N, C-alpha and C positions, 0 to 999 in steps of 0.2 A: 166409572172405571175405565182406564185407558187400555186400548188394544195394544198388543205388541206391534212393533214396527213392521216386521216383515211377515206377511201372510203368503202362503204358497200360491203361486200364480202360474197357470199354463194357458197360453193363447195359441191356438192352432190355426193353420191356413190363414195367416194374417196378411192382408194385402198391403204392399209397400208403396202403392201408387200415391201420388201427391193429390191434395184436394184444394190447394189455394191457387188462384190465378195470378199471373204476372200482370201488374198494372203497367201497361206500356208507357204511360206518360212520365213515369219516374225514371230519372237517370241514376241507375244503381251501379254503374261501373265504378270500380275502385272503392267499393264500400268497405272491404276488409282492410285495405291500406288506410282508409280514412279513420277507422277505429283506432289503429295504432297511433296515428298522428294526433288524434284527439287526446288520447291518454298522455302522450309525451308533452303536449302543450299544457295540459292541466297540471302535470307534475312540475314543469318549469315554473309556472306561475306560483304554485304553492311553495316551492323552494325559495323564490324571491321574497315571499311575504312572511315566511316562517320566523318565529322568534323563540328564543330559549326560554325555559320555564321561569328563570329568575326575572324576566321582564313581563310576566303575566299579572293581571290584576287579581290579587288575592281577595279583594273586597267586593267582587262583582255579585256574589250571592246575597249580599246584604240588602239589595234594593231590587225592585221590580218596576221597569219602565212601562207605564201604561200608554203614554201619548207623547208625541213630539211634533213641534213645528220646526221645519228645517228650511232656512232661507239662505240661498247662496247667490253670489254674483260671480259670473263666469264669462271670460272672453277666451274662446278656444285658441286664439293666436298667442296667448300669454299663459304660461304655467304659473297660475296664481289663483288663490281662492279667498273670498271674504264671506264669512258666514255668521249667522245668528241662529242659535238653536234654543228652543224652550222645552224643558223636560217637565213632565208631570209624572211623579213616581210615588211608589208605596214602599214603606219600610218593611223589611222582612225580619227585623230584629228589634229588640228593646234597646233603648239608650243609644239610638243612632245619632251621631253628631256630624257625620261627614258623608258626602257623595264623592266617590272615587271613579273617575273616568280615564280611559286610555286616550292619550293624545301625544303625537310626535313633538319633539322639542324644536322641530323646524317651524312650527306654527306659534304665533304670538297671541296671547290672550289680551283683548282690549278691555273687557269688563266681565264680571260675574255679578248678577243681580237677582234678588228675589222681590218681585213686585216693585221694581224701581229702587230698592234699597241695596247698595253695594254689599257684597259678601267677600270675605277674605279667602284666599286660595294659595296653593303652592303648586308650581309646575316643575316637577322634579326631573332629575337626570335619567331616571328609569322610565320616563315617558308616561307618567301618571299625573293627572290633574286632580288634586285633592281639594275639594271645596268644603269650607267650614259652614255648616248650617247655622242659622241664627236662632234655632230652637232645637231641643232634643226631641227626637221622634221615637215613639214606641211602635211595636209591631202593628201593622195595618194602618198606621197613620199615613196620610198623603201630604205631599209638599210639591212645590214647583220652583224652578229657577231658570235663568236665561244666561247663556254663555255667548259672548261676541268675540270673534277671533279672525285672524287673517294670516297669510303668509304663503311661501313657496313650499309645497309638499316635497319631501325628499325623493331622490331618484333611486329606484331599486332594480334597475334592469327591466324585468317584466313587472313594472311598478304598478302601484295602486292608483296613481293619478298621473296620467301621461298625456302628452300632446304630440301631434304629428300633422301630416298633410295627406290629402288625396286629390289628385288632379289639380294641385296648386291651392286647394282650399284647406284652411286650418281645421283641426279636429281635436277635441279633448274628451277623454273618457276615464272612468274609474274601473278598478277590478280589485276586489278586496279579499277574496278567500285565500287563506283562512284568517289572517291577522293584519289586513291592510287598511281597514277603515280608519284606524288611528292616524294614518298618514294625512288624512284630509278632513276628518271631522271627529270631535270628541264624543265617545260613546263607550259602550261595554262590549268588548269582543270576546264572547264566551258562548258555551253551549248550555247555558243555564236559563237565560232570560231572552224572550223575544219582545220587541216593541209591539204593543198591541195595536196601535193605530198611529197614523202620521199624515201630516200635510206637508208637501214639499213645494217651495217657490224658488224657481231658478230664473235669474235675471240675465239676459244675454243681449248681444247686439241685435239689431233689427232683422238682419238677414239670416238668422240662425234659428234652428229648432233644438229643443232640449228633450231628450228621452229620459224617462225615469220610471219609478214603480207606481203601480196603481192605475187609476183612471184619470185621463186628462180632463180637468174641469174647465180650464179656460186658458187662453193666450191673449194677454192684454198689452197694449202699448202704454208705457208709463215713462214719462220723462225722456223720450227718445230711445227707449229700450223696450224689449219684450219681457214680460213676466209670465212664465209658464207655471201653472198651478196643477200639481198632481196630488191625488188623494188616494190613500191606501187604508182600507178598513179591515185588515187581517193581520194576524201576528207575523212578524218578520225578523229574521236574524240580522244582526248588524252587518255581517259581511255580504248580505244580499242587497243592501241599500246601494243604489248606483245612479249615476248620471252620465250622459254623453251629449256633446254639443257640437254641431257642425251645420252646414247648409243642406240638411237632409231633404230628400224627396219622400213624401209619405203616400202610402196607399193602404187600403183596407181590404180585409177578407172577413168572411162570416162563417162560422161553423154552426150548422143547424143542430138544435136540441130536440129531443123527443116531445117536449111540451110545446113546441112551435116557436120557442124563443131561439136566440142564437148567441154565440160567443163572438165578441168583437176581437179581431186580430189586427193590430196596428203595426205597420212595418215602416221603419225609418231606414232608408238606404241612400247610398251615394247617388246623386242625380245622374252622374256619367255612366252608371251601370244599372239604371232603373229597369230597362227592358229585360236584361239578363236576370236580374234579381227577381222580377215578377214571375218569370218562368221557373226559376229554381225553387222559389218559395211556394210554388203551387202545391207541393206535397203536404204542406202544413195541415190543410183541412182533413185530408185522408188520415194522416197520422193522429191528429187529435181525435177524430171520430173513433179510431181504433182504440186509443187509450181510454176514451170515455166509456166505450162499451166493455172493454176488458177489465177495467178497474172501477173508478168512480168518476163522476163528472168533474171536469177541470176545476180545481179548488177555487179559482178566482173568477168564475164565470160571470159574476156580477160587475166585474171591472174590465179586464181585458187580458189577452195574451198578445205578445208582440215580439218583434226582432228589431234590434238597432245595430247597424253595421258599425264596426270599429276597427282600429288599426293594428290589431293583433291577430296572429294566425289561427288561434283556436276559438273557443267559445266560453261563455260563462253564464250560468243559469240564474241571472238576477231575477228576483221574484216578479212575475207578470211580464217581464220583458228581457229575453235572452240577448246578450251582446254577442254578435257573430262576426268572425273574421271571414267567413264565407257561408255558402248556403248549400252544402252537400246534403244528400239524404241522410247520411250517418250523423252529421253534426246537428241537423234539425231534430232528428228523432232522439238523440242523446240528450241535448239540452232541454228539450221539451219534457222528457221523462223526469228530469230533476224537479219539475214543478210539483210533481206528486212525491217523489222520493229525494229528499234533500231540502226542499223548500216547505211543502206542507208539513211533512214529518221529517225532521232533521235528526241525524244521528246524535244520540245523547252524549257521546264521547268520541274521541278520535280512535278509541279501541274499535268502535262500531262503524267506521267509515264505509264498510262494504254495504251498509244499508242505504247509503247515498250512491256510491260509485258502482257497486256490484249490480244494483237494481237498474241504474241508468244504462249500463253496458248491456244487461240482459234485455231490457225493453227495446233497445236499438236492434238487438238480434231478433226479438219477437216480431218487429216490423218486417224483417226480411222473411221470416216464416210466413207472415200474413200475406205479403205482397209478391214473394218470389221463392216459394219453397223449393222448387225444382232446381234452382241454380245457386243462389247466394246463401240460403240458410245452411245447407251442408258445409259450404265454405266457411261460414261464420263459426260453426261448431268445431270444425277442424282447426282453424286458426286460433280460436279462443282456448281450446283445450291444449293445443300444442304450447301456447304461451304459458298456461298455468302449470304445465309439467316440464317446462324447459330447465328446471333445476329440481333435484330430488327432495328438498325440504321446503319449509316455509308454510306458515299458517295464515288463514284469512284474518283471524284475530290479530290485532296489532298489539304486540307485547311492549314495544318501545315507542311511546307517543312523543318522545323528544326528538325522534328522527323523522324529518319530513319525507325522506326517501322511502322509509318504511311505511308511513301512513299512506302516501300516494303511490304505492308500488303498483305499477301497471299489471304485473304478473299476478299479484296476490289480492289486492283490494279491488281491482277492476275485473280481471279475467277469471281468476279462481273464484272470486266472490260471485260473479255471474254464473259460473258453472255449478257452484253449490246450489244456487237457486234452481238451475235446470235439473239437477239431481233430486232436489226436494219435490219438484213438479212430477218427476218420474215416480218417486216413492209414494207420493200422496195421490196422484191422479189429477187430471186437469181441474175437475169440478171443485175438489176440496182445496187444492193449492190456490187457485185464483180467488175463491171465496174467502179463504183465510187472509190473503193479501188485501182484499177489499175491507175485511173486518179490521185489519191493522191500520189501514189508512183512515177509516172512520173513527177508530177508537183510541189510537195511540196518543192523541194530543199533539203538542208542539214538537216533542222530542221522542225518539224511540231507541231502545237498546236491544241487543240480540236476545237476552232472556225474555224480554217483553214480546218480541217478535215470535220466539219459540212458543210462548203460551197461546198466541193466536193460531199458530199452525196446529198445535196439539188439540186445542179446543174444537176446532173445526173438523179435524180428521179423526180424532180419537186415538191417534198414534202416540206412542212414547218416542220422542225424537232425541232423547238425551244421548243415546249412543251415537246416533248419526252426527250430531253436532260435536260431540267429543272427538269423533274421528275426523270430520271434514272441516269444522270451523276452528276448534282449538288445536286439533292435531295437525300434523304435517305430512306432506307427501301424498302418495297414491299407490294403488296396487298394480301388480302385473299378474294377469291371470294365466294359469297353465291348465289346459283342458286336454284330457285323454278320452278317447271314445272308441267303442267297439260295437259291432252288431252281433247280438247273441239271441238266437231263436227269433222271436217276434219283437224284440226290444232293442232300443238304442241305449247303451250304457255309457254314462258320462261320469268321469271323475274330475272335479273342479278344485284346483288349489290356487293359492296366490302367494306372492312375496310382496313385501312392502318396501318402498323407496326410502323410508325414514323410520328409525326405530321408535319414534314417539307413538306410533299406532301399531299394535300387535296383529290386528286383523280388521279389515273393512267389511262389515256386515252389510250386504247389499243384495237386492234382487237383480240378478244378472241376466239380461236378455241374450238368447242364443238363436241364431238363424240356422235352421236345418233345411237343406234342400232334399226332399224325398221324391224320387222319380220325376224330377224336373219341377216340382212345386215347392215354393218357399213357405216355411212355417216358422213362427216365432214361439219359442218356449222360454218362459221366465223361471230361472233357477233361484230358489230362495237360499242364498249362499250364507250359511250361518257358522260353518266350521271349515277348517282347512281340509283339503283332499276329501271333500264331501261327495258321496256317490248318489247319482240320480238315475232312475230307470224311466224311459219314455217309450210307450207303446208305438210301434211303427208298422205292425202287421206284416204284410209281405213286401212293403215298399223298401227300396234300397236307398241308403244314404249317398247322395252325390257329393255333398260338401257341407262343412260346418263353419260358421263364423261367430265371433264374439261381438256383441253390442253393435249390430250393423247400423243403427240409427244414431249412434254416438250420444247415448243418454248418460254415460258414465265417464268419469276421469279414470283412465287406465292406459297403460303403455307397455310396449314390449311383450304383448300377449303371445302365447304359443299354443298351437293345436297339434295334437299327435294322435294318429290312428293306431290303436293297439290291435294287431292282427291275432285272431284266435282261431282262424279256420285253416291253418296250415296242415296239409296232409303229412302226418309224421309216421306213416306206416313203415317207412324204411329210414330209421334214424341214422343209418350209415351214410346216407346221401350227404355230399359235401358241396357247399356253394360258397364262393368267395368273389369279391369284386375288388379291383384295384385300378388305378391308384386311389387312395382315399386319405386326405382330401384330393378331390379331382378338379379338373379345369374344364375341358370340353367333352370328355368321355370317361367311361369306365369299361373295363374288360371283365367278363364273367368267366370264372373257372368253376365248372360243375361236373358232377358225375351223372347228372340227368339232363336231358335236353330242355332248354328254355326256349319257348316259342314266342313269347312277347313279354314286354316290360311296361309296367305302369309306375308313374312318379306321383307322389303325394307331397304337396308343400306344407308349410307350417300352418296354413289357414285351412287345411283339410281338403283342398282342391286336388282333383285327380286328373292326370294327363297321360296320354300315350307317348312313349319315347321310341324313336327309330332304333331297331335292333338288326344288326347284320354281323354274322360270324362271331356271335357272342360279344360284340362291341356295341355299347349303348351310347348313342349320340345325344349329348347334353348341351349342344351349342346354343339352343334356343332358351335355356333356363338361366335366370339371374343367380348371382351368388347367394348362398343360403344353405339351410339344412333341409334335406329331403329324405323320404322313405321310398325305397324301390320295392315293388312287388314283382317277383319273378314268377311267371305263369307257365303252365304246361299247355298242351294242345287243347285241353278241355276247359281252359281258362280257370283251372284250379290253382290256388296259390302254392307254389313250391316252398318259397321262403321269403323273408323280408330282409332288407339291408338298409341301414342308416348310413347316409353319405353326407359329406360336407363339400359343397361346390364353391370354389374360390374364384 
């Protein structure tokens, strides 16, 4: 039986001190700006590679690619490719007579053969290569064929097959997410099937190194050229297959494992920036150690992780070897995070892109929590939540998968997606949340969807998360909380209401943390907010409330919150007493008109903070206060409240 989502929680005398240490060796300056830049670059690339639904391979689900050998001849000084690919595949249907692959019309087919016997094919205008099999396959039958091709891949701006230079040296690289692999090799670009295993052979000029997926098996000189053999024995999406060729300088790192083994990290960088790159990439070991401990061991530990520098300003999470335009802390942590979320478990549809990008964004934030909680982690939460709430609507769920701008929305898929994960962590608690994520990584298989992810969260925590995801994943917007409080006898009385930025959600049911300062001591109380204008009573004894704040550690998405003290202690023995203040709205001061003497004035802001205001000749000096809404407490000589007045300061 599932527990209900929101159990009542009260945490008193909660210490707000940080507990992580800043690792001084990391250059974390600019990490918040870096995150925005990473998102922009990834969106630019996706826009360049996106294709309309009419050009998608409707036959991809009919076959399952088990193994490929991929042989390419590359000269980085020339934008051209010659390739031979052998496919070993299984039929997923009865009466299969064709294999249909995606391939740009810019590339020319030299031959299609099955064990040396030519096969007929058609390379159509809709960029599909349709190969006629020489026999009919039934479900679970296996077959093999080989395609030989060559040509100049098309130019797409932020293209999937590009050339450039660095310090006068030529470089060539690929970047295929989401639909770019057809521009340089024939395959299936879908979220249905992964290539289970592959061997890659890249032939280059003698002075070049070729980066690719998997483990480097050998580099051999053959006929005056170098043949680089890479082997990958794990399932991989077509868009994550990659190569980069230039005069790289290579260096190694090793990440220790608890069993005494280690993970090989192979870095291919420009020789002219070798020293700088070695320093910048030094954070890789600490970040991977953190991910290994927080989640599961790096999925491709038996092969390698690595970085290959390339001529584009962002990064791309190619499986086992991220392609990097630079080596900032944010970019390293973001692209590495994708090895778990996006590569090992890939979103099962573009509706679920947050399972790739929301996780990578959140993990980059978790690195800041781990290594610099006092400084950059609060900045990350502020920046990420501000982005998510920069417009009143929008869901994490992608309703229009024909719009690349919507799929790769930095505000929704990246930042709001990351913050939904942060709120799930708050609702579930650290132990259940991170264990559920580990279970998801271990159990989801090649592809994951949001309903599947929800099941892992619910099974671990015992919570019913249907309402949470209805509000925060499928629903749009965010709440604005409105808190009123008063001190009555020995209790603090709080009334908590909310309004919603978008009508798709009628009420956000959440545990809301409240910071209450009692006699100079900070306390956290968690209010189980299940209905609007809900009333809570908190025992305070003889302690006085100094101030109240909503969500001090930024666990929630909420904006434009208000706090108001409701005064109940006014001495109303003489109801004929008259008190007025003017002007209202005011600018620098207000004047008090009263039938009783006012000895002092206290000012309470919308956050519940209380301040003294200078008073002379019934004139209250407000020059030190920012524009906003304030409550004035007019006090007599015994510091009893005579009355309260609400003013607007412009």
